[in-house]
Steps between C-alpha positions, in 0.01 A plus 500: 500500500360443846445135586231403748466140613258551788161666446479590864808721455290736277391746770348770278359512141729591215442822307253436216596134474479336154534127523520184297474152655621165385738213523719651221690176451755569231444885506443461124421769250128492587582551870738780409219675307280491811778656714558774248129581491501517878797737490341721239178531696683566827696777331180655361345533847820566694461162668693193599546206259454164679524135402365226730620140462503189711756264646485211470302471179134453603464172300780354715286560812159412355604193300811399680660238266311627197696820460680604178878562505594860537621706204661742743603432856380761747833679520515541122136606479567778751806619309309507166204692644738756649657554154160614364500803722216405733507704829386230740490121488276327754585131538208337684583173686241273342328269749171314527377774734576768242332291234183495708461884491183592311526719188315793667719491818811489275390806308354700790739418782832439331491687172297809584545555872850371561675567167296802389417375150371764255543282192559140413639367175404140414473262211169398339494162680599624845338321794571515873367429850364177658404253221586769247168671575645839393515589130486803276129558550537478873796737495302752298216485754742555785665789310169695521454417864856573617600766243788354297562447127525162325731495205482191279830444315505338153661164461834500320484280189772244431565676171309679223490173300402250770189450707512484877656715765820506703450298816701321767338169389626550147848586617512182712408302191772658290771451762392142564524440123849652489378795287699750702552744212123519450451538878726805485243675275236455771719587798680799351824343619671153488364231724725471808562240766697565814689247706795417727807340345553166663761221472417278207633166389841636417508387141432816293855623516676181596348269236363730236732800516207743564451587865139568591313674780233265640205708620258415769178686397281676749135455418450604140391349167780316324525502124471180292799270504759584244790732426462879498706811418482713820648793677600473862491774761765429763726712719341820373597414143325337205661210304405289199434136554347166398250330727404131502177394666429134534607158617841446337394196295854431379600420859172315580471625854152658443559782751333826392744798489521853377865557396655816354832527325597868523711603204844650558460476876722339763381593850397302799131573545385209722235616738428823304159589363491550123234602257463320164315672213384261224557655156445223254456118498779331306404132504332211681695306760659202322666174598849454349698180443790621712654798682702599193187546287333697780807722534498571125133589511557735794764681287234545228247621755745757631578625148128527422436681829776747425338577163151543656629723779704718266193603298 
């Protein structure tokens, strides 16, 4: 996949460009369906499949403090889009100046003239341009004027038995509620956070007998407080583990942490970046009478995680 992070570096139109445009936060099953439709259309016309996204998320620029937490940080989003088989990913630096571009100028000058768009694949509720003045009806009028095709993709339902559709908003709700197993059905993979292992409070191994990796998250959504069965990607290998998210009520220090005990692992990974995949929520975070009770519960959590992760 070719990655373009500067529109000005596009010096000539792509061959028969087929494009889809969006924030694609989460790169969930619905987004993946869009990408596959783009690829199929590009193959049919011997063209180039293209996805256009934005960094930072537009809401972070337009609403500043009112932005939602990210399901996927930019690095992960790029990796996931590449896995779909898209030829080109254009990451537009989103600024207030870019947001002020009219819908017509966006279509005519950027999509048609610079990129060479011959078809665009969008969802039913797609809007774009200054004040979201562009919509499907507008796109279809432009298609006649500038000679390109508009393909409207169907929404992907949550399941055959439930109403609603897969969306980033729904996934945020599920992760925030700790329903990570259900979120997996929407994402097509397990929810993942990435972070750097930092020095903790030196009590996991010393006091409890279970050393933990304390993670400093980057900029993503954090699951609900509690204990989870996880897998950990570290040093080019994948391990089983148990993660605790919360405030360590037994110790009453009220400091929020994300700690991971990696099973059958004894390596120094301070300063390393690791990836934690949330498989299933085991329990709420609880306050115990003493360290011995907490240690006994951790043993039970580990046993349960092993059973979950062996399925």
